[in-house]
N, C-alpha and C positions, 0 to 999 in steps of 0.2 A: 720597271721597263723603261728603256731609253726613249725620251720624247720624240727624237728624230725618227725612230722606227714607227711609232704610232702615227706620225704625220704622213708617212708613206702609204698607209692603209687607205684604199679607196672606199669612200662612203657615199652612197647615192641616196638622195632624198626624193621621195615621191608623195604626192597627195592623190589618193584614189577615192572613188565612191565605193564603199562597201556597205551593202544593205541600204543604199541610198544616202549614207552619211559620209561626210568628208573624213578621211582617215589618213594620218601621217604614217608612212613606213620608211624606216631608215635601213638601207641594205649595205652591209659591210662585205666587201669583196667585189670582184669584177662582174658578177652575175646580176643582171637587173631583171631579166625575164627568163625564168627557168624553162618555159615552154619553147622559147626561141632557140635554145641550145640543142644541137644535134645530140641524140641519145647517147652516143659514144663519149661526147665531151661534157655531158651534163653531170654536175656533181651528184654523188650518191646520197648525200645527206644534207639537211638544212638544220641549223641551230636557230631556234625560234624563241625569242624573249618576250614574255608577257609582263608588263610593268605593274608596279603598285599604283596606288591612287594618291595624287593625280597622275594620269598616264602621259607624262611629258617625255617623249622618246629621246629628246636631245640630251638629257642628263645621263642616259645609258650608253651614249656613244663611246666615251673613253673605256668603259667596261667591255663593250663589244669589240672595239679595236684591239684591246689588249688580248682578249680571248682569241680573236682571229689570228693574231701573230703567234700566240703560244700553241695553237693547233696547226702551226706550219702553213697557214693561209690556204688550206686545202678545201675548206667548206664555207659556204656563205653563212653569215649570221644576220638575221633580220630582227628588227625591233618594231612592234606595232603599237600605235597609240590606242587608247580607249575611244569608243564612239563618243563624239561630243567634246573631247578634250583637246582637239586641235582644229584650227581653221587655217586654210591655205592663205598665204599672202596674196594680195591682189594681183601680183604679176606672175603667180604660179599657176600652171595649167593643172587641172584636176582630171586624172585619167579615169576612164570608164571601161568596163568590159561588158560584153553581151550576156555573160553568165551571171552578172551581179544580181543578187537576190533583191526582190522588191522590198522597200523599207516597211511597207504595211504588213509584210509577212512576219516581222519580228515585233512582238508586243513589248512596249516599254524598253526600247533599245538602249536607253541611257541608264537603265537600272542594272542590277547585278546579273540577273539571268539573261537580259538582253546583251550584256557585254560578252557573256559566254557564247551566245549564238553568233555574235559579231565576229569573234575569233574563229569559230568553226566555219563560218561562211567564207572568211578570207582564205583559210587553209584549203578548203574545197575548190575555190575558184582560182587561186594563184600559185598553188603548189601541185606538181604532178603527183597523182595518187600513189605511184610506186616509190616515191622518194622517201627515204627514211628520215625520221625526225628526232631531234633532241630538243625537248621543251625545257626552258628555264623560267620558272615563275618566281616573282618577288612579291612578298607581302600578299595583298589580295590576288595578285597574279597566281599564287599557289592554289587558292580556292578555284580560280577559273581553270587552271591546269587540271586539277582533279575532276572537275566537271566535264572537261573535254575527254578525258580518259573514260569517264562513265558513259557519256552520250555518243561517242564516236570510237568504239573499239576497233573499227576497221582501219583507222589511221595507223600507219606503221611507226609508232612512237617506240624507240628502243630504250631511251632513258628520259627521266624527268627529274629535274633538280628543283626542290622547293626551298627557297632561301628566305629565312625569317618568316615562316608560314603563318598567316592569319587564317586559320581554317576551322577555328572553334571558339566558342564563348568570347567573342570579340568585345561585347559590351561589358564584360566582367573584368577586363584587363585594366591596369592603372590608367592608361590613356583612353580606353573605351569608356570608363566611367565619366571622364571629362567630356569626351567627344559626343556621347549619346545625346545629352540634352541639347547641345549646340546643333548637331546635325539633324536630329529628329524633331525636336520641338521648336527650335528657333531658326530653322533653315530659311523660312520666308523672310525673316528679318535680315539674314545674311544676304539673301538675293537682293532685297531692296537696297541695302547698304552698298553692295557691290555695284549695282547698276547706277545708283545716284552718285556714288563717289568716282567710279572709273569711266563710265560711259561718256561723260562730257569731255574727258581729256583727249586731245589729239593723239593719234597713233605715235607720233614722234616723241611726245612727252612720256607716254607709257613705255616706249622702247628705251628711252634714256634712263628712266627710273629703274627699269628691270636690269639694264646693263650695270648701273652703278651698284645696285643691291647685290648682284651676283659677283661683281669684282670685289666688293667688300668682304664677301664670304669666301673668296678665292675659289669660285666654282667654275670649272671648265665647261665651255659649250661652243659648238661649231655652227649649229643651225639655229634658226629663229626660235626664241623662247618668249615671244610676245604674248603667247597664249596664257602665260602665268597671270597676266593682268587683264585678260579678256573676260568680261562679265559672263558671257555665254558659257565659256569653258569652266569658269569658277562655279557657276550654278550647277553644271552637270557633275563636277567633282564632288560638290557638297551633297547633291542628291544621291550619287552612288555611295558616298560615305554613310549616309543615313540608312540606306538599304543594307549595307554591310553590318551595321550595328544590330539591325533587327533580324537579319536572315542568317548570319554566320553564327550558328549556335552549337549544333551537334557536329562533332567530327564524323566524316563519312568513312566509317571503318570498313564498310562493305567494299567500296571502291579501292581503298588502300590495300585491303587484303587481296583483292583480285589482281592488283598490279604491283604488289610489293617488291618484286624482283627488279622492277624498272626504276623504283623510287629512291631518291636520296633526300633526306630532310636535313636542313641545317638551321639550328636554333641559336639565338644569341644568349649571352649571359647577362646582358643589361638592356633587355628589350621590353619596353613598357607596353608594346602591342601584343607581345607573346611571351609571357613570363616563363622562367625555367620550370615551373610546376607543370606546364603543358608539355615540355620536353620529357619530364620524368613520367608523366602519365602515358604518353604515346610509346615511350621506350618500354614501359611495363606491359602495355597491351600488345606490342609487336617486338619482342626481344630479338627476333631474327632479322629485323629490318635494318637498313642502312640509315640510322638515325644519329646524327652527330650534334655535339654541343661545341660551340665556338670556343677555341682556346686562344684567340687573338684579340679578344675584346672589340670585335667589330660592331659598329652601331647598326641599327635597323636600316638606316639610309646609307648603306655602304657605298652606293654608287657615286656619292659626292667626292669623298676623299680616300676611300679604301677599295676602290674598284680593282686595283692591281693585285692585292692579296686574294680577293675573291676569285678573280679570273685565273690566278695561278692554281688555286685549289681545284677549280672545276676542270681545268685542262689536265691536271694530274689524274683526277677521277675518271676522265674520259679516255685516257690513253689506250686501254685495252679495247674499248669499243671502236675507237677510230682506227686502231691498227687492223682490226678485223675488216672494217669497211675498205680500207686501203688495199688490203690483201685481195679482197674480192674484185676491186677495181683493176688491179694489176693482172689478176687472173683472167678477167674478161678481155682485157686489152691483148694479152698474149694469145688467147684463143682466137681472137679475130685476126 
């Protein structure tokens, strides 16, 4: 996709209190408050992206902007950070709503189940309940997406794309066998190391090191990525990772079976977090499901350099659904 086209796409950054926790939300498109729109002008659908771990929204912006352009700029695309993975810059206002859930109501909000409740609270507070949803989960965001389907069947989710899904036997994967002792047994050492090494550095130094590192890796970013070296955010990402290793064990076949017609699974061929054996197993268990194996050799972290290819595929898979939404929109406009 032409870079000049992507630059024209409006993206609005907000920091909100969700369940009492600072949360970064990046909103692609001109709609910043869906409740402020007159019902006739309100978009009929929201595309909602749930990130992997760590949940740094900024890295998903090129993917969201490309997908927004490929879907004819008709529907908003929002990306939400995980609770505790983003802190607002000092000069940034944190928005609050009267409906925000009390933080005490969510036990262990930085843990895996807490992150599920955090996303549910956001959807219930910031999205009109009649608005249709397309959910895109990436990595552990796929597990969270399935939990949302299970816990909130009233949400009008019409499609759910699970990209490189870490939804089972995570500690048994090649990367999981390495990550489990680090994240579960040595996490306190990682906390101490992170705080002692990074906390004394001035913010300007951390920002400079982050920018240099990302430029060396040729990573695009538009919004602050200072949270990469923020000890509080690192500690929460490590904590969430440890819970993933312990709790993502059995695949939730019951939820998958109940929502199979909405689901599209996309597995990688060289994914050390989700080996092809897992693709073969789920394909065998759900032969009628839309379960795909990557033919483009995309990596697990596709958002860094391969976001265009992924956005193109999702836009293609969504064509029929979006055409139906647009037909309903035109029909209601004609009736009025």
